[in-house]
TILUM-470375 format. One line per field, with one value per residue: residue number from 0; residue in one letter; x, y, z of N, C-alpha, C, CB in turn. Coordinates in steps of 0.1 Angstrom, whole numbers, plus 2048, in hexadecimal, padded with zeros to 3 digits. Glycine has a CB too. Example, Ala and Ser with C-alpha at 12.3 -4.5 7.8 and 13.67 -1.06 7.14 Angstrom:
! TILUM-470375
i (0 / 1)
aa (A / S)
n_u (884 / 880)
n_v (7C7 / 7EA)
n_w (84E / 847)
ca_u (87B / 889)
ca_v (7D3 / 7F5)
ca_w (84E / 847)
c_u (884 / 881)
c_v (7DF / 800)
c_w (84E / 84F)
cb_u (871 / 88D)
cb_v (7D3 / 7FA)
cb_w (85A / 839)
//
This chain:
! TILUM-470375
i (0 / 1 / 2 / 3 / 4 / 5 / 6 / 7 / 8 / 9 / 10 / 11 / 12 / 13 / 14 / 15 / 16 / 17 / 18 / 19 / 20 / 21 / 22 / 23 / 24 / 25 / 26 / 27 / 28 / 29 / 30 / 31 / 32 / 33 / 34 / 35 / 36 / 37 / 38 / 39 / 40 / 41 / 42 / 43 / 44 / 45 / 46 / 47 / 48 / 49 / 50 / 51 / 52 / 53 / 54 / 55 / 56 / 57 / 58 / 59 / 60 / 61 / 62 / 63 / 64 / 65 / 66 / 67 / 68 / 69 / 70 / 71 / 72 / 73 / 74 / 75 / 76 / 77 / 78 / 79 / 80 / 81 / 82 / 83 / 84 / 85 / 86 / 87 / 88 / 89 / 90 / 91 / 92 / 93 / 94 / 95 / 96 / 97 / 98 / 99 / 100 / 101 / 102 / 103 / 104 / 105 / 106 / 107 / 108 / 109 / 110 / 111 / 112 / 113 / 114 / 115 / 116 / 117 / 118 / 119 / 120 / 121 / 122 / 123 / 124 / 125 / 126 / 127 / 128 / 129 / 130 / 131 / 132 / 133 / 134 / 135 / 136 / 137 / 138 / 139 / 140 / 141 / 142 / 143 / 144 / 145 / 146 / 147 / 148 / 149 / 150 / 151 / 152 / 153 / 154 / 155 / 156 / 157 / 158 / 159 / 160 / 161 / 162 / 163 / 164 / 165 / 166 / 167 / 168 / 169 / 170 / 171 / 172 / 173 / 174 / 175 / 176 / 177 / 178 / 179 / 180 / 181 / 182 / 183 / 184 / 185 / 186 / 187 / 188 / 189 / 190 / 191 / 192 / 193 / 194 / 195 / 196 / 197 / 198 / 199 / 200 / 201 / 202 / 203 / 204 / 205 / 206 / 207 / 208)
aa (M / P / K / M / I / V / S / I / D / G / V / V / I / K / E / V / Q / L / T / K / D / R / T / T / L / G / R / R / P / Y / N / D / I / V / I / D / N / L / A / V / S / G / E / H / A / V / M / Q / M / S / G / M / D / V / F / L / E / D / L / N / S / T / N / G / T / Y / V / N / G / K / A / I / K / K / Q / Q / L / Q / N / G / D / T / V / E / I / G / K / Y / K / I / K / F / V / H / E / G / A / T / E / S / H / E / K / T / T / V / I / S / G / G / A / V / V / E / G / A / D / S / Q / G / S / T / V / G / N / A / A / I / K / V / M / S / G / T / A / A / G / R / E / V / P / L / V / K / V / V / T / T / I / G / K / P / G / V / A / V / A / A / I / T / R / R / P / Q / G / Y / V / V / A / L / V / E / G / T / H / K / P / T / I / N / G / N / P / I / G / S / D / A / V / Q / L / Y / H / G / D / L / L / E / L / A / G / T / Q / M / Q / F / V / Q / H)
n_u (808 / 80A / 817 / 81C / 839 / 83E / 855 / 868 / 884 / 897 / 88C / 873 / 84C / 837 / 821 / 811 / 7FB / 7EF / 7CD / 7B7 / 7A5 / 7A8 / 7BB / 7BE / 7D5 / 7E2 / 7E0 / 7C8 / 7B2 / 79E / 7AD / 7B9 / 7D8 / 7E3 / 7F9 / 801 / 80B / 819 / 821 / 815 / 7F5 / 7D6 / 7C4 / 7DC / 7E7 / 7DA / 7DA / 7D2 / 7C7 / 7CC / 7C4 / 7E3 / 7F3 / 7FC / 7F4 / 7FF / 7ED / 7F0 / 7DF / 7DE / 7ED / 7FE / 819 / 81F / 824 / 83D / 851 / 86A / 87B / 870 / 859 / 838 / 818 / 807 / 80E / 819 / 822 / 840 / 84F / 864 / 864 / 866 / 851 / 853 / 842 / 845 / 85C / 856 / 85B / 851 / 852 / 84A / 841 / 83F / 82E / 83E / 84F / 86C / 884 / 8A3 / 8B6 / 8D0 / 8D7 / 8BD / 8AC / 8B7 / 8BC / 8A2 / 89B / 885 / 86D / 863 / 856 / 840 / 844 / 850 / 857 / 870 / 871 / 881 / 895 / 8B9 / 8C0 / 8BD / 8AD / 8B4 / 8BF / 8C3 / 8D4 / 8D4 / 8EF / 8F6 / 8EB / 8C9 / 8BB / 8C8 / 8D2 / 8B7 / 8A9 / 8A4 / 891 / 89A / 87F / 87A / 87E / 88B / 89B / 89B / 8B4 / 8C3 / 8C5 / 8AD / 8BC / 8D4 / 8E2 / 8D7 / 8D4 / 8CF / 8C6 / 8C5 / 8B9 / 8C2 / 8C3 / 8D9 / 8E3 / 8E5 / 8EA / 8F8 / 8F0 / 8FB / 8E3 / 8DB / 8E9 / 902 / 917 / 928 / 91F / 92F / 93E / 94A / 960 / 965 / 95C / 940 / 92F / 916 / 91A / 911 / 91A / 921 / 911 / 91A / 914 / 918 / 924 / 92F / 91A / 91F / 909 / 8FF / 90A / 901 / 905 / 901 / 8FB / 8FF / 8EB / 8E7 / 8CD)
n_v (7F0 / 816 / 834 / 84F / 864 / 87C / 895 / 8A9 / 8C3 / 8A7 / 89A / 880 / 888 / 880 / 866 / 85B / 83F / 838 / 836 / 83D / 842 / 861 / 877 / 890 / 8AD / 8C8 / 8E5 / 8EA / 8DF / 8CB / 8B9 / 89D / 898 / 8AF / 8CA / 8DF / 8FC / 91C / 91B / 90A / 905 / 907 / 8F5 / 8E1 / 8CE / 8B2 / 88B / 871 / 84F / 838 / 816 / 80A / 81F / 83D / 860 / 87F / 8A0 / 8C3 / 8E0 / 8F7 / 909 / 920 / 91F / 906 / 8E6 / 8D3 / 8B5 / 8A1 / 8B7 / 8C8 / 8DA / 8D3 / 8C9 / 8B7 / 895 / 877 / 85D / 852 / 835 / 83D / 856 / 87B / 893 / 8B7 / 8D0 / 8ED / 8EF / 8D6 / 8B2 / 898 / 876 / 860 / 83D / 821 / 802 / 7E3 / 7E8 / 7E1 / 7EA / 7EE / 7FC / 80D / 827 / 832 / 82F / 837 / 852 / 85D / 856 / 84A / 831 / 828 / 80C / 80D / 7FF / 7EB / 7C6 / 7B2 / 797 / 77C / 787 / 785 / 7A1 / 7AF / 7C2 / 7E7 / 805 / 827 / 839 / 859 / 86A / 882 / 8A6 / 8B3 / 89D / 889 / 867 / 85E / 844 / 838 / 825 / 80F / 807 / 80C / 806 / 815 / 835 / 857 / 86C / 889 / 8AD / 8BF / 8D3 / 8D5 / 8BC / 89B / 87B / 85B / 839 / 81A / 7F8 / 7DB / 7B9 / 7B2 / 7BE / 7E3 / 803 / 824 / 840 / 862 / 879 / 890 / 8B5 / 8C8 / 8C3 / 8A8 / 88B / 877 / 859 / 849 / 859 / 85B / 86E / 868 / 864 / 863 / 848 / 82C / 81E / 807 / 7FC / 7F7 / 7E5 / 7FF / 812 / 832 / 850 / 86F / 888 / 8A6 / 8B7 / 8A3 / 88C / 865 / 846 / 822 / 80B / 7EA / 7CF)
n_w (800 / 7F8 / 805 / 819 / 823 / 83A / 843 / 854 / 84E / 84E / 863 / 868 / 86B / 86A / 85C / 840 / 837 / 814 / 80D / 803 / 7E3 / 7DC / 7EE / 800 / 806 / 81D / 82A / 83C / 856 / 84C / 839 / 82F / 833 / 844 / 848 / 85A / 850 / 844 / 82F / 820 / 80E / 812 / 80A / 7F7 / 7EB / 7D4 / 7D6 / 7C0 / 7BD / 7A6 / 79E / 7A7 / 79F / 7A9 / 7AC / 7AC / 7B2 / 7B0 / 7BC / 7B3 / 7C6 / 7D8 / 7DE / 7D1 / 7C4 / 7C7 / 7B8 / 7BD / 7BB / 7A5 / 79C / 79B / 785 / 782 / 789 / 784 / 7A4 / 7AA / 7B9 / 7D8 / 7D2 / 7D9 / 7E9 / 7E9 / 7FD / 807 / 822 / 825 / 822 / 80C / 80D / 7F5 / 7F6 / 7E7 / 7F5 / 7F1 / 7DB / 7E2 / 7FC / 7F4 / 7F5 / 804 / 80D / 80A / 81B / 832 / 82F / 82D / 846 / 848 / 842 / 859 / 86F / 885 / 8A5 / 89F / 89F / 8AD / 8AC / 89F / 893 / 898 / 8A7 / 8C3 / 8DF / 8E2 / 8EE / 8EE / 902 / 913 / 91C / 924 / 92A / 92F / 92D / 93A / 943 / 936 / 925 / 901 / 8F4 / 8D6 / 8C0 / 8AB / 887 / 878 / 88F / 891 / 89F / 8B0 / 8AA / 895 / 87D / 886 / 88D / 87E / 886 / 876 / 889 / 87F / 881 / 879 / 86C / 872 / 887 / 895 / 886 / 87F / 871 / 863 / 85B / 857 / 857 / 863 / 879 / 87D / 890 / 8AA / 8AD / 8C8 / 8CA / 8AC / 88D / 87B / 85B / 843 / 83A / 845 / 868 / 87A / 898 / 8BD / 8DF / 8F8 / 8EA / 8E5 / 8DB / 8CF / 8C5 / 8B9 / 8CF / 8E5 / 8FB / 8F4 / 8FC / 8EB / 8F2 / 8F8 / 8FF)
ca_u (7FE / 80F / 814 / 824 / 83E / 840 / 861 / 86C / 894 / 89C / 887 / 863 / 844 / 82B / 81F / 801 / 7F9 / 7E3 / 7C4 / 7AD / 7A3 / 7AB / 7C1 / 7C3 / 7E1 / 7DD / 7E3 / 7BC / 7B1 / 799 / 7B4 / 7C2 / 7E4 / 7E5 / 803 / 800 / 816 / 811 / 826 / 80A / 7E8 / 7C8 / 7C2 / 7E5 / 7E4 / 7D5 / 7E2 / 7C8 / 7CC / 7C5 / 7C9 / 7EE / 7F3 / 7F9 / 7F9 / 7FB / 7E9 / 7F2 / 7D5 / 7DE / 7ED / 803 / 827 / 825 / 827 / 84D / 854 / 87D / 880 / 86B / 849 / 82F / 80A / 804 / 818 / 817 / 82A / 845 / 854 / 871 / 863 / 863 / 84C / 856 / 83B / 84A / 865 / 854 / 85F / 845 / 857 / 840 / 846 / 832 / 831 / 83B / 85B / 874 / 88B / 8AE / 8C1 / 8D5 / 8D3 / 8B1 / 8A8 / 8BB / 8BA / 895 / 899 / 874 / 86C / 862 / 84E / 83D / 844 / 855 / 858 / 87A / 871 / 881 / 8A2 / 8BF / 8BE / 8B7 / 8A7 / 8BD / 8B7 / 8CF / 8D6 / 8DA / 8FA / 8F8 / 8E3 / 8BE / 8B5 / 8D0 / 8C8 / 8A9 / 8AA / 8A0 / 893 / 897 / 878 / 874 / 889 / 896 / 89B / 8A1 / 8BA / 8C6 / 8BD / 8AF / 8C5 / 8DF / 8E7 / 8CD / 8D9 / 8C3 / 8CB / 8BE / 8B8 / 8C4 / 8C1 / 8E9 / 8E4 / 8E0 / 8F2 / 8F7 / 8FC / 8F8 / 8D9 / 8DB / 8F2 / 911 / 91F / 927 / 91C / 93A / 93E / 959 / 962 / 967 / 952 / 936 / 927 / 90D / 91B / 90B / 921 / 91D / 911 / 91B / 911 / 922 / 92C / 92A / 918 / 91B / 903 / 8F8 / 90D / 8FB / 90D / 8FA / 903 / 8F9 / 8E8 / 8E0 / 8C9)
ca_v (7FF / 822 / 839 / 861 / 865 / 886 / 897 / 8B9 / 8C2 / 899 / 892 / 87A / 88E / 878 / 857 / 854 / 836 / 83E / 828 / 83E / 848 / 86B / 87B / 89C / 8B3 / 8D6 / 8ED / 8EC / 8CF / 8BB / 8B2 / 891 / 89B / 8BC / 8CC / 8ED / 909 / 924 / 91E / 900 / 90A / 906 / 8E9 / 8E3 / 8C1 / 8A4 / 880 / 869 / 841 / 833 / 80D / 80A / 82C / 850 / 86D / 88F / 8AC / 8D3 / 8E1 / 905 / 90B / 92C / 91B / 8FF / 8DB / 8C7 / 8A7 / 89E / 8C4 / 8CB / 8DF / 8CB / 8CF / 8A7 / 88C / 866 / 860 / 844 / 830 / 844 / 868 / 886 / 8A1 / 8C1 / 8DB / 8F7 / 8ED / 8CA / 8A7 / 88E / 86C / 857 / 832 / 818 / 7F5 / 7D7 / 7E9 / 7E2 / 7FB / 7E6 / 805 / 811 / 834 / 837 / 82B / 840 / 863 / 861 / 858 / 848 / 821 / 821 / 803 / 80E / 7F9 / 7E0 / 7B9 / 7AC / 788 / 775 / 78E / 785 / 7AA / 7B0 / 7CE / 7EC / 811 / 830 / 83D / 863 / 86E / 892 / 8AF / 8B4 / 891 / 87D / 859 / 856 / 837 / 83C / 817 / 812 / 800 / 80E / 802 / 825 / 83A / 85E / 875 / 898 / 8B8 / 8C5 / 8DC / 8D1 / 8B0 / 88F / 86C / 84E / 82E / 810 / 7ED / 7D4 / 7AB / 7AF / 7C8 / 7EF / 80A / 82F / 84A / 870 / 879 / 89E / 8BA / 8CD / 8BE / 89C / 884 / 86F / 84A / 844 / 865 / 85C / 86D / 85D / 86B / 85E / 83B / 823 / 81A / 7F8 / 800 / 7EE / 7EE / 807 / 819 / 840 / 856 / 881 / 88D / 8B9 / 8B8 / 89D / 87E / 85C / 836 / 81C / 802 / 7DB / 7C5)
ca_w (800 / 7F7 / 814 / 815 / 82F / 83D / 845 / 850 / 853 / 851 / 86D / 868 / 873 / 863 / 850 / 83D / 829 / 80B / 80A / 7F8 / 7D6 / 7DD / 7FA / 7FF / 80F / 81D / 83C / 843 / 85A / 84A / 830 / 835 / 837 / 84A / 84B / 860 / 84F / 843 / 822 / 81B / 80B / 819 / 7FE / 7F1 / 7DA / 7D6 / 7D2 / 7BC / 7BA / 79A / 7A0 / 7AC / 79C / 7B6 / 7A5 / 7B5 / 7A8 / 7B5 / 7BC / 7B0 / 7D4 / 7DC / 7E0 / 7C4 / 7C8 / 7BF / 7BA / 7B9 / 7B9 / 799 / 79D / 791 / 786 / 788 / 787 / 78E / 7AB / 7A8 / 7C7 / 7DC / 7CB / 7E1 / 7E4 / 7EF / 7FE / 80F / 828 / 826 / 817 / 80F / 806 / 7F0 / 7F9 / 7E5 / 7FB / 7E6 / 7D6 / 7EE / 7F8 / 7F7 / 7F1 / 813 / 80E / 806 / 829 / 83C / 82A / 82C / 852 / 847 / 844 / 866 / 875 / 895 / 8B0 / 896 / 8A7 / 8AB / 8AE / 895 / 894 / 8A1 / 8AD / 8CF / 8E0 / 8DE / 8EB / 8ED / 913 / 913 / 926 / 927 / 92A / 939 / 92E / 940 / 947 / 92D / 918 / 8FD / 8EC / 8C9 / 8BF / 89B / 87C / 877 / 898 / 893 / 8AB / 8AE / 8A7 / 885 / 877 / 88B / 888 / 884 / 87F / 878 / 88D / 872 / 881 / 86C / 870 / 87A / 891 / 895 / 87E / 87E / 865 / 862 / 853 / 850 / 860 / 865 / 885 / 87D / 89A / 8A5 / 8B4 / 8CC / 8C7 / 89F / 887 / 873 / 853 / 83C / 836 / 852 / 870 / 882 / 8AA / 8C5 / 8EC / 8FF / 8DE / 8EC / 8CF / 8CF / 8BE / 8BD / 8DE / 8ED / 8FB / 8F4 / 8FA / 8E7 / 8FD / 8F3 / 90D)
c_u (80A / 80E / 81F / 82A / 842 / 849 / 85F / 87B / 898 / 894 / 878 / 856 / 83A / 82F / 80F / 7FE / 7EB / 7D9 / 7B7 / 7AC / 7AB / 7AB / 7C4 / 7CC / 7DF / 7E0 / 7D5 / 7BB / 7A9 / 7A0 / 7B8 / 7CF / 7E6 / 7F4 / 800 / 80B / 813 / 817 / 81F / 7FA / 7E0 / 7C8 / 7CE / 7E5 / 7DB / 7DA / 7D3 / 7D0 / 7C6 / 7C8 / 7D7 / 7F7 / 7EF / 7FA / 7F7 / 7F9 / 7ED / 7E5 / 7D5 / 7E6 / 7FA / 814 / 82C / 828 / 835 / 84E / 863 / 87F / 87A / 85B / 845 / 81F / 803 / 808 / 816 / 824 / 832 / 84E / 85F / 870 / 862 / 85F / 84C / 84B / 83B / 858 / 864 / 855 / 857 / 84B / 849 / 848 / 836 / 835 / 831 / 849 / 861 / 87F / 896 / 8B8 / 8C2 / 8D0 / 8C7 / 8A9 / 8AB / 8BE / 8AB / 895 / 887 / 876 / 86A / 856 / 84F / 83F / 847 / 856 / 862 / 87F / 876 / 88E / 8A9 / 8C6 / 8B8 / 8B0 / 8B4 / 8B9 / 8C5 / 8C9 / 8D9 / 8E0 / 8FC / 8EC / 8D6 / 8B6 / 8C1 / 8C9 / 8BE / 8AF / 8A0 / 89B / 893 / 892 / 872 / 884 / 893 / 893 / 8A5 / 8A7 / 8C0 / 8BE / 8BA / 8B5 / 8D4 / 8EC / 8D8 / 8D6 / 8CA / 8CD / 8C4 / 8C2 / 8B6 / 8C4 / 8CF / 8EB / 8DE / 8EA / 8ED / 8FB / 8F3 / 8ED / 8D7 / 8E5 / 901 / 917 / 91D / 925 / 92B / 935 / 94B / 962 / 96D / 95A / 94A / 930 / 91D / 90C / 917 / 916 / 91A / 91A / 914 / 91A / 91D / 925 / 927 / 92A / 919 / 913 / 8FD / 8FC / 909 / 901 / 903 / 905 / 8F7 / 8F5 / 8E4 / 8DB / 8CD)
c_v (80A / 82D / 849 / 85D / 876 / 88D / 8AA / 8B8 / 8AB / 891 / 88D / 883 / 883 / 86C / 858 / 84B / 83D / 833 / 82D / 844 / 855 / 872 / 888 / 8A5 / 8C1 / 8D8 / 8EE / 8DD / 8C8 / 8B6 / 8A5 / 891 / 8A8 / 8BE / 8DC / 8F5 / 90C / 924 / 90F / 906 / 905 / 8F4 / 8EC / 8D9 / 8B5 / 898 / 874 / 85B / 83F / 81E / 80A / 815 / 837 / 859 / 87A / 89D / 8B7 / 8D9 / 8F5 / 90B / 916 / 92A / 911 / 8F0 / 8D2 / 8BC / 8A6 / 8AC / 8CE / 8D0 / 8D5 / 8CF / 8C1 / 89F / 880 / 866 / 852 / 842 / 838 / 859 / 872 / 891 / 8AC / 8CD / 8E3 / 8F2 / 8DC / 8C0 / 89E / 884 / 863 / 849 / 82A / 807 / 7ED / 7DF / 7EA / 7E7 / 7F1 / 7F0 / 80C / 81B / 838 / 83A / 837 / 84E / 863 / 860 / 850 / 839 / 81C / 818 / 802 / 802 / 7E8 / 7D4 / 7B4 / 7A1 / 782 / 77A / 78A / 795 / 7AC / 7BB / 7D8 / 7F8 / 819 / 837 / 84A / 865 / 877 / 898 / 8AC / 8A7 / 886 / 873 / 855 / 84E / 838 / 82F / 81A / 804 / 801 / 80B / 80B / 82D / 84B / 866 / 880 / 8A2 / 8BE / 8D2 / 8DE / 8C8 / 8A3 / 887 / 865 / 843 / 822 / 802 / 7E2 / 7C2 / 7A8 / 7B4 / 7D9 / 7F5 / 817 / 837 / 85A / 86E / 88B / 8AA / 8BC / 8C8 / 8AF / 896 / 87C / 863 / 849 / 84E / 864 / 85F / 869 / 86A / 863 / 851 / 833 / 81B / 811 / 803 / 7F2 / 7F1 / 7F2 / 816 / 829 / 849 / 864 / 887 / 89C / 8B7 / 8AF / 894 / 874 / 84F / 831 / 80C / 7F1 / 7D1 / 7B8)
c_w (801 / 801 / 810 / 824 / 834 / 845 / 845 / 857 / 856 / 85F / 868 / 872 / 873 / 859 / 84F / 831 / 820 / 806 / 808 / 7EB / 7D6 / 7EB / 7F9 / 80C / 80C / 82A / 845 / 849 / 857 / 83E / 836 / 837 / 83B / 84C / 84C / 85D / 843 / 82F / 818 / 818 / 812 / 813 / 7F5 / 7E6 / 7DF / 7D0 / 7CE / 7BB / 7AF / 79B / 7AC / 7AC / 7A4 / 7AB / 7AC / 7AD / 7AF / 7B6 / 7C0 / 7C0 / 7D1 / 7D7 / 7D3 / 7CD / 7BE / 7C5 / 7B4 / 7B5 / 7AB / 79D / 796 / 792 / 78B / 781 / 78C / 795 / 7AA / 7B7 / 7CE / 7D6 / 7D6 / 7DD / 7EE / 7F4 / 809 / 812 / 829 / 81F / 81A / 809 / 801 / 7ED / 7F4 / 7E9 / 7F1 / 7DE / 7E3 / 7ED / 7FD / 7F9 / 801 / 816 / 810 / 816 / 834 / 83A / 82F / 840 / 852 / 84A / 853 / 865 / 882 / 89C / 8A8 / 8A1 / 8A3 / 8AA / 89F / 88C / 89E / 8AA / 8B9 / 8D0 / 8E6 / 8E3 / 8F0 / 8F9 / 90D / 920 / 92D / 923 / 933 / 93C / 92C / 944 / 943 / 920 / 90D / 8F1 / 8DD / 8C7 / 8B0 / 893 / 879 / 884 / 894 / 8A0 / 8AB / 8AE / 89D / 885 / 87C / 889 / 888 / 87D / 882 / 87C / 885 / 879 / 877 / 870 / 874 / 883 / 88E / 88C / 880 / 873 / 867 / 858 / 84C / 85E / 85E / 86A / 87F / 88B / 89C / 8AD / 8BC / 8CA / 8B7 / 898 / 87B / 86B / 84D / 838 / 847 / 857 / 876 / 890 / 8B0 / 8D5 / 8EF / 8F5 / 8E2 / 8DA / 8D7 / 8C9 / 8C0 / 8CA / 8E8 / 8ED / 8FD / 8F5 / 8F2 / 8F0 / 8F9 / 8FF / 90F)
cb_u (7F2 / 80C / 81D / 818 / 84B / 839 / 86B / 860 / 893 / 8AC / 887 / 864 / 840 / 822 / 826 / 7F5 / 7F4 / 7EA / 7C3 / 7A4 / 792 / 7A5 / 7CD / 7B9 / 7F1 / 7CE / 7E9 / 7B1 / 7B2 / 788 / 7C0 / 7C2 / 7ED / 7DF / 80C / 7FD / 828 / 814 / 839 / 808 / 7E3 / 7B9 / 7B1 / 7EE / 7F7 / 7C9 / 7EF / 7C1 / 7C9 / 7CD / 7CB / 7F4 / 7EE / 80C / 7F2 / 807 / 7DB / 7FB / 7CF / 7CB / 7EF / 7FF / 828 / 836 / 818 / 85D / 84A / 882 / 891 / 86D / 843 / 831 / 804 / 7F7 / 822 / 818 / 825 / 84E / 859 / 881 / 854 / 86C / 83F / 860 / 830 / 842 / 865 / 84E / 86B / 838 / 861 / 838 / 84C / 82E / 827 / 828 / 85D / 876 / 887 / 8B2 / 8BD / 8E3 / 8D6 / 8AA / 8B0 / 8C6 / 8BC / 889 / 89B / 86B / 879 / 85F / 84E / 82E / 835 / 865 / 84E / 87F / 861 / 871 / 8A1 / 8C7 / 8BA / 8BD / 89A / 8BF / 8A7 / 8D4 / 8E3 / 8D3 / 903 / 904 / 8E0 / 8B3 / 8AA / 8D8 / 8C3 / 89D / 8A6 / 8A6 / 886 / 8A2 / 871 / 86D / 884 / 892 / 8A0 / 89D / 8C1 / 8CA / 8C0 / 8A1 / 8BE / 8DC / 8F6 / 8BB / 8E9 / 8B9 / 8C9 / 8C5 / 8B2 / 8D5 / 8BA / 8F4 / 8F3 / 8DE / 8F2 / 8FC / 8FA / 904 / 8CD / 8C6 / 8F2 / 914 / 918 / 933 / 90E / 948 / 93D / 95D / 969 / 96E / 952 / 929 / 92F / 90C / 92D / 8FE / 926 / 92E / 901 / 928 / 90B / 930 / 925 / 939 / 909 / 925 / 8FC / 8E3 / 909 / 8F0 / 918 / 8EF / 907 / 8FE / 8DB / 8EB / 8BC)
cb_v (800 / 826 / 82B / 875 / 85B / 888 / 88E / 8C8 / 8CF / 89C / 89A / 869 / 89D / 884 / 844 / 860 / 822 / 845 / 81D / 844 / 84C / 86E / 874 / 8A3 / 8AC / 8D8 / 901 / 8F2 / 8CB / 8B8 / 8BB / 886 / 897 / 8BD / 8C6 / 8ED / 906 / 933 / 91F / 8F2 / 90A / 913 / 8EB / 8E4 / 8B5 / 8A4 / 87C / 86E / 836 / 83F / 80B / 802 / 82D / 856 / 86E / 893 / 8AD / 8DE / 8D5 / 90C / 8FB / 92F / 914 / 908 / 8D4 / 8CA / 89D / 890 / 8C2 / 8BD / 8EF / 8BB / 8D5 / 8A2 / 890 / 854 / 865 / 843 / 823 / 839 / 86C / 889 / 8A0 / 8C6 / 8D8 / 8F9 / 8F5 / 8C8 / 8A1 / 890 / 864 / 85F / 830 / 81A / 7F0 / 7D7 / 7F5 / 7D8 / 80D / 7DD / 811 / 813 / 83A / 82C / 81C / 83C / 868 / 854 / 86B / 84D / 81B / 82C / 7F7 / 811 / 7FC / 7E4 / 7AF / 7AF / 783 / 776 / 79A / 77C / 7B0 / 7AF / 7CC / 7E9 / 813 / 839 / 835 / 86D / 86E / 89A / 8B2 / 8BF / 891 / 87F / 858 / 864 / 828 / 848 / 80D / 819 / 800 / 821 / 7FE / 832 / 82F / 862 / 86E / 89A / 8BF / 8C8 / 8E9 / 8CF / 8AC / 88D / 863 / 849 / 82C / 812 / 7EE / 7DA / 7A1 / 7B1 / 7C9 / 7F5 / 805 / 832 / 843 / 87A / 872 / 8A3 / 8B2 / 8D6 / 8C1 / 898 / 87C / 874 / 83B / 838 / 86C / 84F / 874 / 852 / 872 / 865 / 837 / 818 / 822 / 7E8 / 806 / 7E9 / 7E8 / 7FC / 813 / 848 / 851 / 889 / 885 / 8BE / 8C2 / 89A / 87C / 85E / 82B / 81D / 809 / 7D2 / 7C4)
cb_w (810 / 7EC / 825 / 813 / 82D / 83E / 839 / 859 / 869 / 855 / 87A / 86E / 86F / 85C / 857 / 83A / 82E / 7FD / 816 / 7FC / 7D3 / 7D4 / 7FE / 7FB / 80B / 818 / 83B / 83B / 866 / 847 / 82B / 82E / 82D / 858 / 842 / 86F / 851 / 84F / 822 / 827 / 800 / 813 / 7F4 / 7F9 / 7D2 / 7D3 / 7E1 / 7AE / 7C4 / 78A / 795 / 7A6 / 793 / 7C7 / 797 / 7C0 / 7A4 / 7AA / 7C5 / 7AD / 7DF / 7EC / 7EF / 7BB / 7C6 / 7C1 / 7B2 / 7A9 / 7B8 / 78E / 798 / 796 / 775 / 78B / 78C / 782 / 7B8 / 799 / 7C5 / 7D1 / 7BF / 7E7 / 7DE / 7E7 / 7FC / 81C / 835 / 828 / 817 / 809 / 811 / 7E2 / 80B / 7D3 / 806 / 7DD / 7CB / 7F3 / 803 / 7ED / 7E2 / 816 / 805 / 7FB / 82D / 841 / 816 / 820 / 855 / 836 / 83F / 871 / 870 / 898 / 8BA / 88F / 8A7 / 8AE / 8B2 / 88F / 895 / 89C / 8A6 / 8D8 / 8E9 / 8D2 / 8F5 / 8DE / 91F / 90F / 922 / 920 / 91E / 934 / 923 / 94A / 950 / 925 / 91F / 8FC / 8F0 / 8BF / 8C9 / 896 / 86E / 868 / 8A2 / 88C / 8B2 / 8A6 / 8AC / 87E / 878 / 892 / 893 / 87F / 887 / 869 / 89C / 85E / 886 / 864 / 866 / 875 / 894 / 8A0 / 86F / 886 / 84E / 85E / 85D / 84D / 86A / 869 / 899 / 877 / 896 / 8A8 / 8A9 / 8C3 / 8D4 / 89B / 888 / 87F / 84A / 834 / 82F / 84F / 877 / 885 / 8B0 / 8C1 / 8F8 / 901 / 8CB / 8FB / 8C6 / 8CB / 8BD / 8BC / 8E3 / 8EB / 908 / 8E8 / 90A / 8DC / 904 / 8EA / 910)
//
């Protein structure tokens, strides 16, 4: 089933399954996908499903609708397309098309499976323990396939669960996070129990239970 993953500054804020023939997007509360931002028109765009095909149509919005950086009036969406409305990025994911490309998953910070069941996987339960700042001592369990951490605009990293363990990679930001003092970039790095992460001035420890 196709879905739209809405994000801003690399952080996923909502996921919407496209179950109806017509799904509206805009600032007004009666839209199926509501984006409360002044750059978004009251009735901004509509997605129409025809069989397995999804068409996106701009509803004469003030600031326009963009697909992969190009302004569109009406266009068929393909798996992996990025719709841009104001500062928001909406990734179109068509289930059934497997995302084997590693970078896509990491960069989007998407493909989030809420409360994903780890049974049948060799990976145990893991968490990120905050070591500094106001939230020191707090543990954030890694229950999703992809968990994003950090501060938008400063540095955001994504921790992804794989069958062989957890990896971390930089999603966006100028300040590279470090793992045990070594800077990490957009290439995924394997995480091990006890590893110390520092991101946007906050120290965290990766723990596996």
